[in-house]
C-alpha positions as CSV (number, residue, x, y, z in Angstrom):
1,X,120.6,77.1,64.7
2,X,120.9,80.8,65.3
3,X,123.9,82.6,66.9
4,X,122.9,83.2,70.5
5,X,126.2,84.7,71.6
6,X,124.7,88.1,72.7
7,X,121.5,86.6,74.1
8,X,120.8,86.5,77.9
9,X,118.6,84.2,79.9
10,X,117.4,84.6,83.5
11,X,115.8,81.6,85.2
12,X,114.5,81.4,88.8
13,X,113.0,78.8,91.1
14,X,110.9,79.8,94.0
15,X,112.9,80.5,97.2
16,X,112.2,77.5,99.4
17,X,110.9,77.6,102.9
18,X,113.4,76.2,105.4
19,X,111.2,75.0,108.2
20,X,111.9,71.3,107.1
21,X,114.2,69.5,104.8
22,X,113.6,69.7,101.1
23,X,111.8,66.9,99.3
24,X,111.5,65.4,95.8
25,X,109.0,68.2,94.8
26,X,111.6,70.9,95.4
27,X,114.2,68.8,93.5
28,X,111.8,68.6,90.6
29,X,111.4,72.4,90.2
30,X,115.2,73.0,90.6
31,X,116.0,70.2,88.1
32,X,113.8,71.8,85.5
33,X,115.6,75.1,86.0
34,X,119.0,73.5,85.8
35,X,118.0,71.6,82.6
36,X,116.9,74.7,80.7
37,X,119.8,76.8,82.0
38,X,122.3,74.3,80.7
39,X,120.5,74.0,77.4
40,X,120.7,77.8,77.0
41,X,124.4,77.8,77.8
42,X,124.9,75.2,75.1
43,X,123.3,77.5,72.6
44,X,125.7,80.3,73.6
45,X,123.4,82.4,75.9
46,X,124.8,84.1,78.9
47,X,122.7,82.6,81.6
48,X,121.9,83.4,85.3
49,X,120.2,80.8,87.4
50,X,118.8,81.9,90.8
51,X,117.5,79.8,93.6
52,X,117.4,80.4,97.4
53,X,115.5,80.3,100.7
54,X,112.6,82.3,102.1
55,X,113.5,82.6,105.7
56,X,111.1,84.9,107.4
57,X,107.6,84.3,108.8
58,X,105.8,82.9,111.7
59,X,106.3,79.2,110.9
60,X,110.1,79.7,111.0
61,X,110.0,81.6,114.3
62,X,107.7,78.9,115.8
63,X,109.9,76.0,114.7
64,X,113.1,77.7,116.0
65,X,111.3,78.2,119.4
66,X,110.3,74.5,119.5
67,X,114.0,73.6,118.9
68,X,115.0,76.2,121.5
69,X,117.4,77.8,119.0
70,X,118.2,81.3,117.7
71,X,116.0,81.7,114.6
72,X,118.9,82.6,112.2
73,X,121.1,79.8,113.5
74,X,118.1,77.4,113.1
75,X,117.5,78.3,109.4
76,X,121.2,78.4,108.6
77,X,121.6,74.7,109.6
78,X,118.7,73.8,107.3
79,X,120.2,75.9,104.4
80,X,123.3,73.7,104.6
81,X,121.1,70.7,103.8
82,X,119.5,72.6,100.8
83,X,122.9,73.3,99.4
84,X,124.0,69.7,100.0
85,X,121.0,68.5,98.0
86,X,121.8,70.8,95.1
87,X,125.5,69.6,95.2
88,X,124.4,65.9,95.1
89,X,122.0,66.6,92.3
90,X,124.7,68.5,90.4
91,X,122.6,71.6,90.2
92,X,124.7,74.4,88.6
93,X,123.0,77.5,90.0
94,X,124.7,80.9,89.9
95,X,123.3,82.5,93.1
96,X,121.7,81.2,96.2
97,X,119.8,84.1,97.8
98,X,118.7,84.2,101.4
99,X,116.0,86.7,102.5
100,X,118.1,87.2,105.7
101,X,120.9,88.6,103.5
102,X,121.5,92.3,104.2
103,X,121.4,93.2,100.5
104,X,118.0,91.7,100.1
105,X,116.6,93.2,103.3
106,X,117.8,96.7,102.4
107,X,116.2,96.4,98.9
108,X,112.9,95.3,100.4
109,X,112.9,98.2,102.9
110,X,113.7,100.7,100.1
111,X,111.0,99.2,97.9
112,X,108.4,99.5,100.7
113,X,109.2,103.2,101.1
114,X,109.0,103.8,97.3
115,X,105.6,102.0,97.1
116,X,104.4,104.0,100.1
117,X,105.4,107.3,98.5
118,X,103.7,106.3,95.2
119,X,100.5,105.8,97.3
120,X,100.3,102.1,96.5
121,X,100.6,101.2,100.2
122,X,98.3,102.5,103.1
123,X,97.8,101.7,106.8
124,X,94.6,100.2,108.1
125,X,93.3,97.3,110.3
126,X,92.9,93.8,109.1
127,X,90.5,91.2,110.2
128,X,90.3,88.0,108.3
129,X,90.7,84.2,108.0
130,X,94.3,83.3,108.1
131,X,96.2,80.1,107.3
132,X,99.3,79.9,109.5
133,X,100.7,77.1,107.4
134,X,100.6,78.9,104.1
135,X,100.9,82.4,105.7
136,X,98.0,83.7,103.6
137,X,94.6,85.3,104.2
138,X,91.5,84.0,102.4
139,X,88.0,85.5,101.8
140,X,84.8,83.7,102.7
141,X,84.2,82.9,99.0
142,X,87.6,81.1,98.7
143,X,87.1,78.6,101.5
144,X,84.9,75.7,102.5
145,X,84.2,74.6,106.1
146,X,86.8,77.0,107.5
147,X,89.6,75.1,105.8
148,X,92.5,76.5,103.8
149,X,91.9,75.9,100.1
150,X,95.7,75.3,99.7
151,X,96.6,72.9,102.5
152,X,93.3,71.9,104.0
153,X,94.2,73.0,107.6
154,X,91.9,75.0,109.9
155,X,91.9,78.7,109.4
156,X,92.1,81.2,112.3
157,X,90.6,84.7,112.7
158,X,93.4,87.3,112.8
159,X,92.9,91.0,113.5
160,X,95.8,93.5,113.6
161,X,97.0,96.8,112.3
162,X,98.6,96.4,108.9
163,X,99.9,98.2,105.8
164,X,98.0,97.2,102.7
165,X,99.1,97.0,99.0
166,X,96.5,98.4,96.7
167,X,96.3,95.4,94.4
168,X,92.5,95.6,94.0
169,X,93.1,98.7,91.8
170,X,94.7,96.4,89.3
171,X,91.9,93.9,89.2
172,X,90.8,94.6,85.6
173,X,94.4,94.9,84.4
174,X,95.6,91.6,85.8
175,X,92.5,89.8,84.6
176,X,93.2,91.0,81.1
177,X,96.9,90.1,81.3
178,X,96.2,86.6,82.5
179,X,93.6,86.0,79.8
180,X,95.4,87.7,76.9
181,X,99.2,87.6,77.5
182,X,101.8,84.9,78.3
183,X,102.3,85.6,82.0
184,X,101.4,82.1,82.8
185,X,102.0,78.7,81.2
186,X,100.3,76.3,80.9
187,X,97.3,78.4,79.7
188,X,94.7,76.0,81.2
189,X,95.6,77.2,84.7
190,X,94.5,80.8,83.9
191,X,90.7,80.3,84.2
192,X,91.1,78.6,87.6
193,X,93.2,81.5,88.8
194,X,90.8,84.2,87.5
195,X,87.7,82.5,88.9
196,X,89.1,81.6,92.3
197,X,91.1,84.7,93.1
198,X,91.0,87.6,90.6
199,X,87.2,88.0,90.5
200,X,87.3,88.6,94.3
201,X,90.6,90.5,94.4
202,X,91.1,92.5,97.6
203,X,94.0,94.7,98.8
204,X,96.8,92.6,100.3
205,X,98.0,92.9,103.9
206,X,101.8,93.3,103.6
207,X,102.9,93.9,107.2
208,X,102.4,92.1,110.5
209,X,102.7,93.4,114.1
210,X,102.2,90.0,115.8
211,X,105.6,88.6,114.8
212,X,109.1,89.8,115.1
213,X,110.9,87.5,112.7
214,X,110.9,89.5,109.5
215,X,112.2,92.7,107.8
216,X,111.2,95.8,109.9
217,X,110.0,98.8,107.8
218,X,111.8,102.1,108.2
219,X,108.6,104.0,108.8
220,X,107.4,101.9,111.8
221,X,109.6,99.3,113.4
222,X,106.6,97.6,115.1
223,X,105.7,96.3,111.6
224,X,107.6,93.6,109.8
225,X,107.0,93.0,106.1
226,X,104.6,90.1,105.3
227,X,106.3,87.2,103.7
228,X,105.1,87.6,100.1
229,X,106.1,91.2,99.6
230,X,109.5,90.1,101.1
231,X,109.9,86.8,99.2
232,X,108.7,87.8,95.7
233,X,111.2,90.7,95.5
234,X,114.1,88.3,95.7
235,X,113.9,88.0,91.9
236,X,114.9,91.7,91.8
237,X,117.1,92.1,94.8
238,X,119.4,89.2,93.7
239,X,120.5,91.4,90.8
240,X,122.1,93.8,93.3
241,X,124.5,91.1,94.6
242,X,128.1,91.2,93.5
243,X,127.7,87.7,92.1
244,X,124.9,88.7,89.8
245,X,125.6,88.5,86.1
246,X,122.8,91.0,85.2
247,X,121.6,94.3,86.5
248,X,118.0,95.1,87.6
249,X,117.5,97.4,84.7
250,X,118.8,94.8,82.2
251,X,116.3,92.2,83.3
252,X,113.2,94.1,84.5
253,X,112.9,97.2,82.4
254,X,110.0,97.2,80.1
255,X,112.1,97.0,76.9
256,X,114.4,94.2,78.3
257,X,115.5,91.6,75.8
258,X,116.6,89.2,78.5
259,X,114.7,85.9,78.1
260,X,113.0,85.3,81.4
261,X,111.6,82.1,83.0
262,X,110.2,81.7,86.5
263,X,109.5,78.2,87.6
264,X,107.0,77.5,90.4
265,X,104.8,74.7,91.7
266,X,101.1,75.3,90.9
267,X,100.2,75.8,94.6
268,X,102.0,79.2,94.6
269,X,100.8,80.3,91.1
270,X,98.4,82.8,92.8
271,X,101.2,84.7,94.3
272,X,103.5,84.6,91.2
273,X,100.8,85.4,88.6
274,X,98.6,87.9,90.5
275,X,100.5,89.7,93.2
276,X,103.9,89.5,91.5
277,X,102.9,91.1,88.2
278,X,101.0,93.8,90.0
279,X,104.1,94.6,92.2
280,X,106.2,94.8,89.0
281,X,103.7,97.1,87.4
282,X,103.7,99.4,90.4
283,X,107.5,99.6,90.1
284,X,107.3,100.3,86.4
285,X,108.8,97.0,85.3
286,X,108.0,94.3,82.8
287,X,105.7,91.4,83.3
288,X,107.0,88.0,84.6
289,X,107.0,84.8,82.5
290,X,105.9,82.0,84.8
291,X,105.8,78.2,84.2
292,X,103.7,76.4,86.8
293,X,104.4,72.7,87.1
294,X,102.1,70.2,88.7
295,X,102.3,68.2,91.9
296,X,104.2,64.9,92.4
297,X,101.7,62.2,93.2
298,X,102.5,59.2,95.4
299,X,101.7,55.6,94.7
300,X,98.4,55.9,96.6
301,X,97.3,58.8,94.4
302,X,97.9,61.6,97.0
303,X,99.8,64.8,96.5
304,X,103.2,64.6,98.1
305,X,103.5,67.1,100.9
306,X,105.2,67.6,104.2
307,X,101.8,68.0,105.9
308,X,100.7,64.6,104.6
309,X,103.9,62.9,105.7
310,X,104.3,61.1,102.3
311,X,107.3,63.0,100.9
312,X,110.3,61.2,99.5
313,X,113.8,62.3,100.5
314,X,115.8,62.9,97.3
315,X,119.2,62.4,99.1
316,X,118.2,58.8,100.0
317,X,117.1,58.2,96.4
318,X,120.4,59.6,95.0
319,X,122.3,57.2,97.2
320,X,120.4,54.2,95.8
321,X,119.9,55.2,92.1
322,X,122.2,58.1,91.3
323,X,121.6,61.8,90.5
324,X,121.3,61.6,86.7
325,X,118.8,58.8,87.0
326,X,116.6,60.8,89.4
327,X,116.8,64.0,87.3
328,X,116.0,62.1,84.0
329,X,112.9,60.6,85.6
330,X,111.7,64.0,86.9
331,X,112.1,65.7,83.5
332,X,111.0,62.8,81.2
333,X,108.3,60.9,83.1
334,X,106.3,63.9,84.5
335,X,104.5,65.9,81.8
336,X,105.6,69.5,82.1
337,X,102.8,71.5,83.7
338,X,100.7,68.5,84.8
339,X,100.6,66.4,88.0
340,X,102.8,63.3,87.7
341,X,103.4,60.1,89.6
342,X,106.6,59.4,91.4
343,X,107.3,55.8,92.4
344,X,110.5,53.8,92.8
345,X,108.9,51.0,90.6
346,X,108.5,53.5,87.7
347,X,111.9,54.9,88.3
348,X,113.5,51.4,88.0
349,X,111.5,50.7,84.9
350,X,112.8,53.9,83.3
351,X,116.4,53.3,84.3
352,X,116.4,49.8,82.9
353,X,114.3,50.4,79.9
354,X,115.6,53.7,78.6
355,X,118.9,54.5,80.1
356,X,120.4,51.0,80.2
357,X,118.7,49.0,77.4
358,X,118.6,51.9,74.8
359,X,121.3,54.4,75.6
360,X,124.0,52.6,77.6
361,X,123.8,49.5,75.4
362,X,124.1,51.6,72.3
363,X,127.4,53.0,73.5
364,X,128.7,49.6,74.7
365,X,128.0,47.8,71.4
366,X,129.5,50.6,69.3
367,X,132.6,50.6,71.4
368,X,132.9,46.8,71.1
369,X,132.5,46.8,67.3
370,X,135.1,49.5,66.7
371,X,137.6,47.7,69.0
372,X,136.8,44.4,67.3
373,X,136.9,45.5,63.7
374,X,139.1,48.6,63.7
375,X,141.5,48.1,66.6
376,X,139.7,50.8,68.5
377,X,140.3,53.6,66.0
378,X,137.2,55.3,64.5
379,X,137.3,54.7,60.7
380,X,136.7,57.3,58.0
381,X,133.4,57.6,56.2
382,X,134.4,57.8,52.5
383,X,131.2,56.9,50.8
384,X,127.7,58.3,50.3
385,X,126.0,55.4,52.1
386,X,122.2,55.4,51.7
387,X,121.3,54.1,55.2
388,X,123.6,56.8,56.7
389,X,121.9,59.5,54.5
390,X,118.4,58.4,55.5
391,X,119.5,58.3,59.2
392,X,120.9,61.8,59.0
393,X,117.7,63.2,57.6
394,X,115.6,61.6,60.4
395,X,118.0,62.8,63.1
396,X,118.2,66.4,61.8
397,X,114.4,66.6,62.0
398,X,114.4,65.2,65.6
399,X,117.0,67.8,66.6
400,X,115.0,70.6,65.1
401,X,111.9,69.3,67.0
402,X,114.0,69.1,70.2
403,X,115.1,72.7,69.9
404,X,111.5,73.8,69.4
405,X,110.2,71.9,72.4
406,X,113.0,73.3,74.6
407,X,112.4,76.8,73.4
408,X,108.7,76.4,74.3
409,X,109.7,74.9,77.7
410,X,108.0,71.5,76.9
411,X,110.7,69.7,78.8
412,X,109.2,66.2,79.0
413,X,108.5,66.2,75.3
414,X,112.1,67.3,74.6
415,X,113.6,64.3,76.4
416,X,111.2,61.9,74.7
417,X,112.6,63.2,71.4
418,X,116.1,62.4,72.6
419,X,115.1,58.9,73.5
420,X,113.6,58.7,70.0
421,X,117.0,59.9,68.7
422,X,118.7,57.0,70.5
423,X,116.1,54.5,69.2
424,X,116.8,55.6,65.6
425,X,120.5,55.0,66.0
426,X,119.8,51.5,67.4
427,X,117.5,50.8,64.4
428,X,120.3,51.9,62.1
429,X,122.5,49.2,63.6
430,X,119.8,46.6,63.1
431,X,119.3,47.8,59.5
432,X,123.0,47.9,58.5
433,X,124.1,44.9,60.5
434,X,127.8,46.0,60.8
435,X,128.9,42.5,61.9
436,X,127.9,41.2,58.4
437,X,129.5,44.1,56.5
438,X,133.1,44.9,55.6
439,X,135.1,47.5,53.8
440,X,133.7,51.0,53.3
441,X,130.1,50.2,54.3
442,X,131.4,49.0,57.7
443,X,133.5,52.1,58.1
444,X,130.7,54.4,57.1
445,X,128.4,52.7,59.7
446,X,130.9,52.8,62.6
447,X,131.9,56.4,61.8
448,X,128.2,57.5,61.8
449,X,127.5,55.7,65.0
450,X,130.2,57.5,66.9
451,X,129.2,60.9,65.5
452,X,125.5,60.4,66.4
453,X,126.2,59.0,69.8
454,X,128.3,62.2,70.4
455,X,125.4,64.3,69.1
456,X,122.7,62.8,71.3
457,X,125.0,62.7,74.3
458,X,125.7,66.4,73.9
459,X,122.0,67.2,73.9
460,X,121.4,64.8,76.8
461,X,124.2,66.5,78.8
462,X,121.7,69.2,80.0
463,X,120.0,66.6,82.1
464,X,122.5,63.7,82.3
465,X,125.0,66.2,83.8
466,X,127.5,63.7,85.1
467,X,127.2,60.6,82.9
468,X,127.7,62.4,79.6
469,X,131.3,63.0,80.8
470,X,132.0,59.3,80.3
471,X,131.2,59.5,76.6
472,X,133.2,62.7,76.3
473,X,136.2,61.0,77.9
474,X,135.7,57.9,75.6
475,X,136.1,60.3,72.6
476,X,138.8,62.5,74.2
477,X,136.6,65.6,74.2
478,X,137.7,68.1,76.7
479,X,135.4,71.0,75.8
480,X,132.1,71.8,77.5
481,X,128.9,70.7,75.7
482,X,127.9,73.1,73.0
483,X,125.5,73.0,70.0
484,X,128.5,74.2,67.9
485,X,130.3,70.9,68.5
486,X,127.5,68.8,66.9
487,X,128.3,66.7,63.8
488,X,132.0,66.5,64.6
489,X,133.8,63.8,62.6
490,X,135.8,61.5,64.8
491,X,137.8,59.7,62.1
492,X,141.2,58.6,63.3
493,X,140.3,59.0,67.0
494,X,141.4,56.2,69.2
495,X,138.7,55.3,71.6
496,X,139.5,55.2,75.3
497,X,138.1,52.7,77.8
498,X,134.5,53.3,78.8
499,X,132.4,51.9,81.7
500,X,128.7,51.2,81.4
501,X,126.9,54.6,81.4
502,X,124.2,53.1,83.6
503,X,123.9,50.0,85.6
504,X,120.8,47.8,85.5
505,X,118.7,47.9,88.7
506,X,117.5,44.7,90.2
507,X,114.0,45.0,91.6
């Protein structure tokens, strides 16, 4: 492994829309961000993890009116639930940005003025088909039967004065970037994006006069900034906050060496991989690096969404199954970048099959053997024991593969490698049969088991963010997980009491 002490990593989730509570799909995106952020910290990177809420727009204003509440008070109550969910999931974010924050609003106003002065924004009239739910305009070629291509709801005809962003001038540039650069992963989403949106790219309406709930522009207070020009710039404005670890120039200048990852659901890829790169280019900044994950699919094969009424409340799931269990399922069982099924039946199978039978039992049987044969003290490995040597070679290869998968953001493949790591340690027990051994071979086996359990637990700590602490307490480790701790020799350490890492779930 390289020394990453001076490396920097900036990871973002979309800012979530607070017109309803968050659901399991939001938890998925944020869990992926948390997983990779913790992994980078283990390597020694300085990391910044940004999440937040997108609080302007017509839907929010309408929902607040329905509730007969002040709009800001209405969204603030929902934001408390967002933060409660991230706390229960043990999400270690650095900054939660709200688009109603003064710092963000001032940045967006200044940015609008700059783009206007650069002649990237002009005033005109807009008439088009508009989706109130997705707060987006669509052209005739993008729709069927007057339905929104994103959510399927009826479109309405809107006509109003608006300021426009000249994104059509960048049509050839963004097409080339999508086809020939790494703006978007997975790559198979690119053609769909180009065919459905880029080939028919038109200037983007970026202000509205028909609503009040938004950021007023300095040039004309009857106009508020349309949600996407407001929302997308949170990834820049956040870096002006006192809590920010990085500056705007550090992250976004064209020569930046900060590693950047922006996680989104595939339904908002259009905004993050067409409009967002163009906005950045207009501002003279670097390109984004976007990973678009798939949808969570319910038992009946439908996409989970608030509009379909089939979403799962992650807070309820956490109460029943635990936060580590939920997060491990989301990372491991859903192939990164693809649609994936979420069901409680599959969740229970994963908990019992992987976390209990393979991992938790491995720790329990190792603990029992050391307490039975060595009075609870980890013995020294004094011999060049062939089964240990063979195991070490296998596990070092798995570790290198794990680092490669994580560095390529293949999250589901990375956790499968760690399960494979656990399986190899279990096979080592079956091969060496410690209960039939004695002397130095027994000592070598038990010493190796503790070392490798610690190694795999350290790697798993990026997703099993609470349960790994049980293993660390068992081994009297008080440091935070770090790649530099791997392969520690625990000879002479007296094992503490340890509970089961995971409990079997009865169906």
